[in-house]
Rosetta silent file (secondary structure, phi, psi, omega in degrees, C-alpha in Angstrom):
SEQUENCE: XXXXXXXXXXXXXXXXXXXXXXXXXXXXXXXXXXXXXXXXXXXXXXXXXXXXXXXXXXXXXXXXXXXXXXXXXXXXXXXXXXXXXXXXXXXXXXXXXXXXXXXXXXXXXXXXXXXXXXXXXXXXXXXXXXX
SCORE:     score description
SCORE:     0.000 S_00000001
   1 L     0.000  -40.829 -178.944   14.434  -16.315   44.686 S_00000001
   2 H   -60.539  -42.826  177.270   15.419  -14.908   41.278 S_00000001
   3 H   -62.437  -34.636  179.123   13.542  -17.720   39.353 S_00000001
   4 H   -65.705  -42.960  178.344   10.433  -17.015   41.445 S_00000001
   5 H   -64.734  -42.190  178.711   10.558  -13.310   40.587 S_00000001
   6 H   -62.647  -42.315  178.731   11.081  -14.127   36.905 S_00000001
   7 H   -63.136  -41.351  178.292    8.122  -16.520   36.949 S_00000001
   8 H   -63.051  -42.342  179.690    5.952  -13.852   38.583 S_00000001
   9 H   -62.958  -41.923  177.999    7.007  -11.285   35.960 S_00000001
  10 H   -64.187  -44.519  179.397    6.129  -13.676   33.114 S_00000001
  11 H   -62.278  -42.575  179.347    2.748  -14.450   34.692 S_00000001
  12 H   -64.126  -42.273  178.795    1.992  -10.739   35.171 S_00000001
  13 H   -64.062  -38.394  178.580    2.937   -9.955   31.565 S_00000001
  14 H   -63.980  -44.007  179.333    0.703  -12.781   30.343 S_00000001
  15 H   -64.117  -40.152  179.970   -2.260  -11.459   32.323 S_00000001
  16 H   -67.877  -28.341 -177.910   -1.743   -7.924   31.037 S_00000001
  17 L   -87.306   -2.399 -178.788   -1.612   -9.170   27.442 S_00000001
  18 L   -61.880  141.109 -179.604   -4.912  -11.057   27.735 S_00000001
  19 L   -63.998  148.908 -178.983   -7.494   -9.896   25.177 S_00000001
  20 L   -95.529    0.060  177.785  -10.179   -7.544   26.443 S_00000001
  21 L   -60.926  150.189 -176.419  -12.933   -8.954   24.208 S_00000001
  22 L   -89.057   60.080 -179.568  -15.936  -10.242   26.082 S_00000001
  23 L   -67.946  -10.409 -179.806  -15.570  -13.873   25.049 S_00000001
  24 L   -83.447    6.506  179.985  -17.105  -14.822   28.381 S_00000001
  25 L    80.631   36.765 -179.301  -20.555  -13.812   27.150 S_00000001
  26 L   -62.321  -37.728 -177.161  -20.592  -10.401   28.800 S_00000001
  27 L  -107.510  -28.454 -176.494  -23.155   -9.103   26.299 S_00000001
  28 E  -119.172  116.514  177.773  -24.653  -12.216   24.712 S_00000001
  29 E   -68.729  -51.008  176.184  -26.042  -14.977   26.888 S_00000001
  30 E  -168.609  169.858  175.353  -26.627  -17.259   23.908 S_00000001
  31 E  -128.498  161.075  177.945  -27.984  -17.411   20.370 S_00000001
  32 E  -155.278  128.001  173.455  -30.311  -19.839   18.659 S_00000001
  33 E   -82.161  136.099  174.207  -31.328  -20.333   15.035 S_00000001
  34 E  -129.510  157.279 -179.776  -35.020  -21.062   14.483 S_00000001
  35 E  -129.533  147.161  171.744  -36.943  -21.831   11.288 S_00000001
  36 E  -137.023  104.512 -171.699  -40.474  -21.268   10.114 S_00000001
  37 L    63.567 -124.899  178.827  -40.979  -22.904    6.754 S_00000001
  38 L   -92.459   -0.492 -175.905  -38.091  -21.700    4.601 S_00000001
  39 E   -94.700  138.358  178.550  -37.387  -18.644    6.761 S_00000001
  40 E  -112.945  151.549  176.023  -34.584  -18.519    9.327 S_00000001
  41 E  -144.408  134.134  175.089  -34.154  -16.231   12.302 S_00000001
  42 E   -97.703  118.589  175.893  -31.263  -15.890   14.692 S_00000001
  43 E   -87.991  122.128  175.993  -32.414  -15.225   18.234 S_00000001
  44 E  -108.221  119.342 -178.310  -29.828  -13.215   20.171 S_00000001
  45 E  -100.203  102.143 -176.813  -30.429  -13.340   23.926 S_00000001
  46 E   -74.554  151.107  175.632  -28.775  -10.266   25.465 S_00000001
  47 L   -82.210  166.841  173.857  -27.423  -10.249   28.995 S_00000001
  48 H   -56.514  -34.649  177.932  -28.501   -7.638   31.556 S_00000001
  49 H   -63.405  -40.996  178.272  -25.180   -5.885   30.849 S_00000001
  50 H   -64.433  -42.750  179.551  -26.062   -5.626   27.151 S_00000001
  51 H   -61.524  -42.498 -179.507  -29.490   -4.233   27.966 S_00000001
  52 H   -66.836  -45.448 -179.034  -27.974   -1.614   30.273 S_00000001
  53 H   -67.740  -42.576 -174.495  -25.228   -0.609   27.819 S_00000001
  54 H   -67.295  -22.851  179.645  -27.448   -0.584   24.753 S_00000001
  55 L   -78.393   -8.265 -179.962  -29.875    1.856   26.374 S_00000001
  56 L  -100.272  141.277  175.490  -27.081    4.443   26.635 S_00000001
  57 L   -71.473  156.375  175.466  -25.969    6.613   23.717 S_00000001
  58 L    76.888   31.703 -178.252  -22.397    6.386   22.463 S_00000001
  59 L  -115.880   37.656 -179.602  -21.874    2.653   22.941 S_00000001
  60 H   -66.161  -33.337  177.109  -20.888    1.614   19.418 S_00000001
  61 H   -64.746  -39.600  177.576  -17.643    0.031   20.666 S_00000001
  62 H   -67.286  -37.410  176.802  -19.669   -2.092   23.066 S_00000001
  63 H   -61.760  -41.758  178.235  -22.051   -2.991   20.222 S_00000001
  64 H   -63.740  -39.778  177.476  -19.083   -4.181   18.152 S_00000001
  65 H   -65.406  -39.225  178.420  -17.864   -6.296   21.087 S_00000001
  66 H   -65.665  -40.684  178.185  -21.356   -7.755   21.467 S_00000001
  67 H   -63.044  -37.573  176.487  -21.491   -8.564   17.737 S_00000001
  68 H   -60.840  -37.021  176.570  -18.164  -10.364   18.077 S_00000001
  69 H   -66.926  -39.454  176.645  -19.790  -12.500   20.782 S_00000001
  70 H   -58.846  -48.518 -178.208  -22.712  -13.239   18.448 S_00000001
  71 H   -67.295  -30.229  176.140  -20.287  -14.373   15.740 S_00000001
  72 H   -66.936  -34.755 -178.683  -18.307  -16.462   18.219 S_00000001
  73 H   -85.921  -33.403 -177.639  -21.524  -18.259   19.145 S_00000001
  74 L  -138.227   77.166 -176.254  -23.074  -18.325   15.648 S_00000001
  75 H   -57.865  -26.629 -179.606  -20.361  -17.832   12.977 S_00000001
  76 H   -74.648    0.812  176.405  -22.903  -18.402   10.211 S_00000001
  77 H   -81.912   -5.518 -178.724  -24.591  -15.119   11.222 S_00000001
  78 L   -78.020   72.336 -175.990  -21.911  -13.176    9.348 S_00000001
  79 L  -126.204  156.860  179.221  -24.259  -12.404    6.465 S_00000001
  80 L   -55.080  133.282  176.547  -25.210   -9.201    4.632 S_00000001
  81 L    87.443  -18.565 -175.859  -27.607   -7.074    6.650 S_00000001
  82 H   -69.609  -42.151  179.601  -27.321   -9.022    9.889 S_00000001
  83 H   -65.409  -38.927  178.875  -24.949   -6.607   11.643 S_00000001
  84 H   -61.509  -41.403  176.547  -27.143   -3.655   10.637 S_00000001
  85 H   -64.430  -42.592  179.393  -30.170   -5.383   12.193 S_00000001
  86 H   -61.516  -45.950 -179.015  -28.156   -6.178   15.313 S_00000001
  87 H   -62.193  -38.878  176.253  -26.951   -2.595   15.594 S_00000001
  88 H   -60.976  -46.695  177.605  -30.522   -1.338   15.224 S_00000001
  89 H   -61.951  -42.856  179.887  -31.633   -3.638   18.047 S_00000001
  90 H   -57.270  -43.607 -174.142  -28.642   -2.554   20.150 S_00000001
  91 H   -81.216  -27.557 -170.183  -29.534    1.112   19.733 S_00000001
  92 H  -126.191  -18.629 -172.731  -33.333    0.971   19.956 S_00000001
  93 H   -60.323  -44.211 -177.633  -34.715   -2.310   21.345 S_00000001
  94 H   -73.968  -12.449  174.800  -34.456   -1.393   25.008 S_00000001
  95 H   -89.875  -47.880 -176.836  -36.111    1.943   24.274 S_00000001
  96 H   -76.057  -38.159 -176.662  -38.903    0.670   22.011 S_00000001
  97 L  -145.603   72.939 -176.278  -39.534   -2.662   23.740 S_00000001
  98 L   -57.203  137.141  176.116  -37.606   -2.922   27.024 S_00000001
  99 L    78.142    8.090  177.725  -36.902   -6.436   28.230 S_00000001
 100 L   -53.002  133.808 -172.975  -37.800   -8.144   24.937 S_00000001
 101 L   -54.277  -47.195 -178.333  -36.665  -11.746   25.358 S_00000001
 102 L  -140.385  156.186  171.992  -34.495  -11.851   22.250 S_00000001
 103 E   -99.990  118.356 -170.642  -33.264   -9.615   19.496 S_00000001
 104 E  -102.234  126.597 -177.343  -34.214  -11.410   16.279 S_00000001
 105 E  -119.485  132.509 -177.013  -32.094  -11.122   13.150 S_00000001
 106 L  -122.711  126.269 -179.716  -33.127  -12.516    9.785 S_00000001
 107 L   -69.662  -17.533 -178.684  -30.809  -13.120    6.829 S_00000001
 108 L   -83.497   -7.135  179.875  -33.713  -12.866    4.386 S_00000001
 109 L   -75.522  146.545 -178.700  -34.378   -9.206    5.212 S_00000001
 110 L   -72.778  154.108  172.187  -33.149   -6.636    2.662 S_00000001
 111 L   -79.389  128.746 -177.569  -30.179   -4.377    3.285 S_00000001
 112 L  -136.268  172.046  177.116  -31.483   -0.841    3.774 S_00000001
 113 L   -68.212  163.727  177.655  -30.270    2.551    4.981 S_00000001
 114 H   -59.621  -38.728  179.899  -30.068    3.276    8.699 S_00000001
 115 H   -63.465  -46.015  178.899  -33.102    5.549    8.378 S_00000001
 116 H   -65.993  -36.940  178.315  -35.169    2.834    6.686 S_00000001
 117 H   -61.076  -48.136 -179.980  -33.971    0.273    9.247 S_00000001
 118 H   -63.545  -44.256 -179.790  -35.123    2.463   12.131 S_00000001
 119 H   -61.050  -29.934 -179.923  -38.424    3.295   10.394 S_00000001
 120 L   -88.654    8.311 -179.354  -39.068   -0.448    9.983 S_00000001
 121 L    64.319   34.637 -179.214  -38.479   -1.118   13.685 S_00000001
 122 L    71.491    9.945 -178.187  -35.280   -3.030   12.831 S_00000001
 123 L  -126.762   66.958 -179.205  -37.346   -5.363   10.624 S_00000001
 124 L   -67.050  148.195  176.895  -37.031   -4.136    7.019 S_00000001
 125 L    86.382   11.010  178.952  -38.955   -5.975    4.366 S_00000001
 126 L   146.499  169.497 -179.811  -41.891   -6.913    6.566 S_00000001
 127 L   -71.037  172.560  178.417  -43.140   -7.087   10.098 S_00000001
 128 L   -58.434  142.421 -175.603  -41.434   -9.073   12.812 S_00000001
 129 L   -58.150  147.613 -177.476  -41.486  -12.761   12.006 S_00000001
 130 L   -84.328    7.339 -175.827  -44.474  -14.739   13.356 S_00000001
 131 L  -117.926    0.000    0.000  -42.353  -17.553   14.765 S_00000001
């Protein structure tokens, strides 16, 4: 009986120590890189949970968890300006364009202030890509 209790205690401790990150795709269904000529764009396909959370104020911790899912799926997205674009989409996409199929992030866009990012509709340096 004592070995059974010890085994149960070890199993319970292991479950409690499991990471709380949403590696199961809680916020990001999938990502996909696309190209148009020399330009690249990362399509981030948010889950319904991401859409619901992102529409609420005060969800920066959830945004960070969602970005971690993006990087787990597309590690090459860890480029200057990409997180700022993602955060802009997280905070405003479901307000400005609810249900948009994907949140599109482009590494060729310039790094700008939060104010300029918002003013550009999360697409600094030009309009949303045509592809």
